[in-house]
ZAMARGU-4260 file (C-alpha; in steps of 0.2 Angstrom, whole numbers, plus 5000, padded with zeros to 4 digits):
<rodrens>
0) 5229/4883/5057 | 5243/4884/5068 | 5252/4870/5060 | 5248/4879/5043 | 5256/4894/5049
5) 5271/4887/5056 | 5277/4880/5036 | 5274/4897/5030 | 5289/4911/5028 | 5288/4922/5044
10) 5288/4937/5032 | 5273/4929/5024 | 5264/4928/5039 | 5268/4946/5044 | 5260/4954/5030
15) 5246/4945/5031 | 5242/4949/5050 | 5245/4969/5043 | 5233/4966/5031 | 5220/4958/5044
20) 5221/4971/5055 | 5219/4985/5040 | 5202/4974/5035 | 5196/4976/5052 | 5199/4997/5052
25) 5191/4999/5037 | 5177/4986/5033 | 5169/4983/5018 | 5152/4989/5013 | 5143/4974/5019
30) 5151/4973/5035 | 5142/4983/5048 | 5147/4988/5065 | 5132/4989/5073 | 5124/4978/5083
35) 5112/4967/5076 | 5095/4977/5075 | 5101/4992/5077 | 5092/5004/5064 | 5075/4990/5068
40) 5063/5004/5073 | 5064/5016/5062 | 5074/5009/5046 | 5060/5014/5031 | 5054/4999/5021
45) 5056/5000/5004 | 5045/4997/4990 | 5047/4979/4982 | 5056/4979/4963 | 5042/4969/4952
50) 5053/4968/4936 | 5067/4957/4935 | 5078/4966/4923 | 5094/4971/4934 | 5093/4988/4927
55) 5075/4993/4928 | 5065/4995/4944 | 5045/4993/4943 | 5036/4997/4958 | 5017/5000/4959
60) 5010/5015/4971 | 4994/5018/4979 | 4988/5036/4988 | 4975/5029/5001 | 4971/5036/5018
65) 4976/5022/5031 | 4978/5021/5051 | 4995/5022/5054 | 5005/5021/5072 | 5016/5038/5077
70) 5020/5032/5094 | 5014/5019/5106 | 4995/5026/5110 | 4994/5038/5097 | 4986/5031/5081
75) 4979/5043/5066 | 4969/5041/5048 | 4982/5050/5039 | 4984/5052/5020 | 5000/5038/5014
80) 5008/5030/4999 | 5004/5011/5003 | 4996/5011/5018 | 5014/5019/5024 | 5019/5035/5033
85) 5033/5039/5025 | 5028/5030/5009 | 5041/5016/5005 | 5060/5019/5000 | 5063/5020/4982
90) 5080/5014/4979 | 5088/5014/4961 | 5104/5013/4957 | 5110/5030/4945 | 5106/5026/4925
95) 5092/5014/4931 | 5075/5015/4923 | 5061/5018/4935 | 5041/5013/4932 | 5028/5015/4946
100) 5012/5014/4941 | 5002/5026/4952 | 4985/5023/4957 | 4975/5037/4965 | 4963/5031/4980
105) 4961/5047/4988 | 4945/5056/4988 | 4954/5070/4979 | 4965/5073/4964 | 4985/5071/4967
110) 5001/5069/4959 | 5017/5063/4964 | 5034/5077/4962 | 5051/5069/4961 | 5060/5083/4970
115) 5078/5086/4963 | 5076/5073/4948 | 5083/5078/4934 | 5068/5072/4924 | 5060/5076/4905
120) 5045/5090/4910 | 5033/5074/4907 | 5036/5066/4921 | 5039/5083/4933 | 5021/5078/4941
125) 5015/5098/4942 | 4998/5097/4933 | 4991/5109/4919 | 5011/5108/4916 | 5015/5092/4916
130) 5000/5081/4916 | 4983/5081/4921 | 4980/5078/4939 | 4976/5060/4944 | 4958/5059/4949
135) 4950/5049/4963 | 4950/5032/4955 | 4962/5035/4940 | 4979/5028/4940 | 4998/5035/4930
140) 5010/5027/4926 | 5029/5036/4930 | 5043/5030/4919 | 5060/5039/4919 | 5078/5036/4917
145) 5086/5043/4935 | 5102/5054/4931 | 5111/5058/4947 | 5116/5050/4960 | 5110/5057/4975
150) 5097/5056/4991 | 5078/5066/4984 | 5060/5062/4988 | 5042/5063/4982 | 5027/5071/4988
155) 5012/5079/4977 | 5007/5095/4968 | 4989/5096/4970 | 4983/5107/4986 | 5002/5104/4991
160) 5003/5112/5008 | 4987/5101/5013 | 4991/5084/5006 | 5009/5084/5012 | 5005/5090/5028
165) 4993/5074/5030 | 5007/5062/5026 | 5008/5061/5007 | 5029/5060/5006 | 5044/5046/5004
170) 5062/5044/5002 | 5070/5041/4985 | 5086/5035/4985 | 5097/5035/4970 | 5117/5026/4973
175) 5131/5024/4963 | 5140/5008/4965 | 5155/5014/4962 | 5155/5027/4976 | 5166/5022/4993
180) 5162/5033/5007 | 5170/5020/5017 | 5156/5019/5028 | 5145/5002/5030 | 5132/5007/5040
185) 5119/5019/5032 | 5102/5025/5036 | 5089/5036/5026 | 5081/5049/5039 | 5066/5058/5032
190) 5060/5072/5046 | 5042/5077/5045 | 5029/5084/5056 | 5011/5083/5057 | 4995/5091/5063
195) 4981/5083/5076 | 4968/5090/5086 | 4965/5084/5103 | 4956/5067/5098 | 4970/5062/5085
200) 4963/5069/5070 | 4969/5077/5056 | 4970/5096/5060 | 4963/5107/5044 | 4977/5113/5033
205) 4968/5131/5034 | 4970/5135/5050 | 4976/5153/5057 | 4967/5157/5038 | 4978/5171/5030
210) 4991/5173/5045 | 4992/5153/5047 | 4997/5156/5027 | 5009/5168/5030 | 5018/5162/5043
215) 5019/5142/5039 | 5009/5131/5049 | 5019/5118/5058 | 5011/5100/5064 | 5010/5098/5083
220) 5021/5079/5082 | 5036/5081/5074 | 5042/5063/5065 | 5058/5055/5060 | 5053/5042/5048
225) 5033/5042/5053 | 5039/5040/5072 | 5041/5052/5088 | 5056/5051/5095 | 5062/5035/5090
230) 5076/5025/5095 | 5093/5015/5088 | 5107/5007/5096 | 5123/5012/5091 | 5140/5007/5094
235) 5154/5019/5101 | 5164/5025/5089 | 5158/5019/5075 | 5152/5028/5059 | 5134/5028/5052
240) 5131/5036/5036 | 5114/5047/5038 | 5104/5054/5022 | 5094/5069/5029 | 5078/5073/5022
245) 5068/5089/5027 | 5049/5086/5021 | 5041/5095/5033 | 5029/5107/5026 | 5035/5123/5033
250) 5047/5119/5046 | 5067/5121/5047 | 5078/5109/5057 | 5093/5115/5063 | 5100/5094/5071
255) 5113/5094/5084 | 5117/5082/5097 | 5111/5085/5114 | 5131/5084/5123 | 5147/5082/5123
260) 5162/5082/5109 | 5165/5069/5095 | 5148/5071/5090 | 5148/5082/5076 | 5143/5082/5057
265) 5154/5077/5042 | 5144/5084/5030 | 5149/5076/5013 | 5135/5079/5002 | 5117/5087/4998
270) 5101/5090/4986 | 5112/5083/4972 | 5125/5071/4980 | 5144/5072/4984 | 5151/5090/4990
275) 5168/5096/4983 | 5174/5089/4998 | 5166/5086/5016 | 5166/5098/5030 | 5164/5097/5048
280) 5147/5104/5056 | 5140/5107/5075 | 5125/5107/5068 | 5118/5105/5050 | 5103/5115/5046
285) 5089/5112/5033 | 5074/5122/5025 | 5059/5112/5019 | 5064/5101/5004 | 5083/5102/5008
290) 5094/5085/5010 | 5111/5085/5019 | 5120/5066/5017 | 5132/5065/5036 | 5143/5052/5042
295) 5141/5055/5062 | 5151/5047/5073 | 5141/5044/5092 | 5153/5043/5106 | 5149/5039/5124
300) 5149/5025/5137 | 5139/5010/5134 | 5124/5010/5140 | 5121/5027/5140 | 5110/5038/5130
305) 5113/5052/5117 | 5099/5064/5110 | 5099/5071/5092 | 5089/5085/5093 | 5082/5098/5080
310) 5088/5117/5089 | 5077/5132/5087 | 5080/5141/5070 | 5077/5159/5068 | 5065/5159/5051
315) 5056/5174/5054 | 5043/5182/5068 | 5036/5171/5078 | 5050/5156/5074 | 5058/5155/5092
320) 5048/5165/5103 | 5040/5152/5117 | 5047/5136/5107 | 5055/5122/5113 | 5070/5113/5105
325) 5062/5097/5099 | 5068/5080/5102 | 5073/5070/5087 | 5079/5051/5090 | 5085/5045/5104
330) 5104/5033/5103 | 5107/5017/5117 | 5125/5015/5116 | 5129/4996/5113 | 5137/4986/5126
335) 5150/4983/5114 | 5169/4989/5115 | 5173/5004/5108 | 5176/5004/5089 | 5193/5013/5083
340) 5197/5016/5065 | 5209/5025/5057 | 5202/5042/5048 | 5189/5039/5035 | 5193/5041/5018
345) 5193/5059/5012 | 5182/5064/4998 | 5183/5074/4983 | 5171/5077/4969 | 5175/5086/4952
350) 5160/5101/4950 | 5164/5111/4936 | 5155/5128/4941 | 5146/5136/4929 | 5154/5151/4922
355) 5143/5168/4926 | 5152/5176/4908 | 5136/5182/4898 | 5125/5174/4908 | 5107/5182/4908
360) 5102/5192/4923 | 5086/5190/4933 | 5079/5198/4947 | 5068/5192/4958 | 5060/5199/4973
365) 5049/5189/4987 | 5038/5200/4991 | 5023/5199/5006 | 5007/5211/5006 | 4992/5215/5013
370) 4976/5218/5009 | 4970/5234/5018 | 4952/5232/5019 | 4952/5211/5024 | 4969/5212/5031
375) 4974/5196/5023 | 4990/5192/5017 | 4998/5187/4999 | 5015/5182/4992 | 5022/5185/4976
380) 5038/5185/4966 | 5041/5204/4959 | 5024/5209/4970 | 5014/5195/4959 | 5007/5179/4964
385) 5007/5165/4954 | 4988/5167/4948 | 4993/5183/4938 | 5013/5180/4935 | 5024/5184/4919
390) 5037/5169/4919 | 5055/5169/4917 | 5058/5166/4901 | 5074/5154/4894 | 5083/5147/4880
395) 5088/5130/4877 | 5107/5128/4884 | 5106/5148/4893 | 5115/5151/4908 | 5106/5162/4919
400) 5111/5172/4934 | 5097/5176/4948 | 5096/5187/4962 | 5085/5182/4973 | 5081/5197/4985
405) 5070/5190/5001 | 5059/5206/5004 | 5047/5198/5020 | 5050/5195/5037 | 5050/5176/5035
410) 5064/5164/5026 | 5061/5154/5010 | 5071/5140/5005 | 5067/5141/4985 | 5065/5125/4976
415) 5068/5126/4956 | 5060/5108/4948 | 5070/5099/4937 | 5088/5107/4937 | 5102/5110/4947
420) 5111/5127/4953 | 5126/5133/4961 | 5125/5146/4976 | 5136/5161/4974 | 5144/5172/4989
425) 5144/5190/4992 | 5158/5192/4981 | 5151/5183/4963 | 5159/5167/4967 | 5152/5150/4967
430) 5151/5147/4988 | 5165/5132/4995 | 5163/5118/4995 | 5153/5116/4977 | 5137/5109/4978
435) 5122/5105/4965 | 5107/5112/4974 | 5089/5111/4969 | 5081/5120/4984 | 5091/5135/4995
440) 5086/5145/5010 | 5085/5163/5007 | 5082/5172/5023 | 5072/5185/5029 | 5079/5201/5022
445) 5093/5193/5014 | 5099/5192/4995 | 5107/5176/4985 | 5113/5174/4970 | 5111/5158/4959
450) 5117/5151/4943 | 5111/5141/4935 | 5111/5130/4918 | 5097/5125/4907 | 5098/5108/4898
455) 5098/5110/4879 | 5084/5095/4877 | 5072/5096/4892 | 5061/5111/4886 | 5044/5114/4894
460) 5037/5124/4910 | 5048/5121/4924 | 5041/5129/4942 | 5049/5136/4956 | 5041/5140/4970
465) 5045/5143/4991 | 5044/5126/4998 | 5036/5131/5015 | 5020/5125/5005 | 5010/5138/5013
470) 5019/5151/5005 | 5018/5140/4988 | 4999/5142/4988 | 4998/5159/4994 | 5006/5165/4979
475) 5026/5163/4980 | 5028/5155/4966 | 5031/5157/4947 | 5039/5148/4932 | 5054/5147/4919
480) 5047/5146/4901 | 5060/5133/4892 | 5061/5135/4875 | 5044/5138/4873 | 5036/5154/4865
485) 5032/5170/4875 | 5012/5165/4880 | 5001/5167/4896 | 5005/5161/4911 | 4991/5150/4917
490) 4996/5141/4933 | 4986/5128/4941 | 4977/5135/4957 | 4980/5118/4967 | 4996/5120/4969
</rodrens>
């Protein structure tokens, strides 16, 4: 090689040298900067694709009870997809067709809802509106084209609080092959919790009765990708991309590093794909059902440790008192030279906001009442629980401006099925950076405005509800009748 260099003009050698340095500081998507096996303990197994067509992903999914290991010496019989907790990661490219051949081997009926995906109503997984419940021993095929890149997830919509609490949830990653964020190492991080008795058995989903429902039941074991306090190894200074999902049925997560500088989060995306532009954050707060796409750069001395924690977040009465920070991930710094590179690419996405001019106003009050006789609690929207509710009516192609006032003492992450919306600030302007949302936190005793535009080709009954699933089951759920005649709203009591 030296002899060859000697015969080349010096300017060519210089150019090639500079080019090689640039390549080293900006690795390709396939060039890992981390040590071998850096994420072995935490990476989610993927669902095998059974279809040879490169634009069709076909998988088999079975809901069944299985024994899962949450930590060394801690195992439990959970409700799982394919025997895994969480279920297998589904990975597709935007525009792919997904076929899921689903079998229910559980003792109860169930469905799969594809949280955040803008798909036909027949595939939305809500009993009574999208499909009949899949009974024990029965099967159902989900078949749809995936329209949007981003990080999503899946879970049941029959007795949701119980079934998600028992372990039925999984991650759904939709990638855009043309998207380049300048980071070669990526990880899907699914946050959840589970409630076990002292004997390691699944706790009843009705603990605390009506009061437990009103608060929203949180598990006593916090999990990351189905493990308690798992580990990963990181090279100091080398960026990682984390796609983070809050799949807990009630718990909020407030992500932070335990110590030091140069350990912030660069948020580049959220519920509906990339943001308008990225933002730097010390913490990332996710209500139940929300997601975040972040770049992290762990920085510390070799062989030292960093801890990713969830700080206490005030979601209402009882949520911070006499409670501790949760440890989520232990990061061991690799015995490798510190990686030093130039700045990452500046990411920009052109998001055209919906106009509120002429938008139909919709007022939604989130309410909580207590029976004067038996003292039981009941949530509602505009004072009415879902089993007595009248739906919001919408025309195909209509834009609506929702004003959501939370009159209760607890926060509510509000999730709309099937559509994205934008959150507005106190001046009625879209919050910057612009971000497509399907789930938004409505803090206790505060008000938020949302603008949503309904497609002109997906009529149906699309539900919206608090994603603290106990709250939804306790009444905080309603629906949009889109492109349908006005009729009596008959939600299923099994939500």
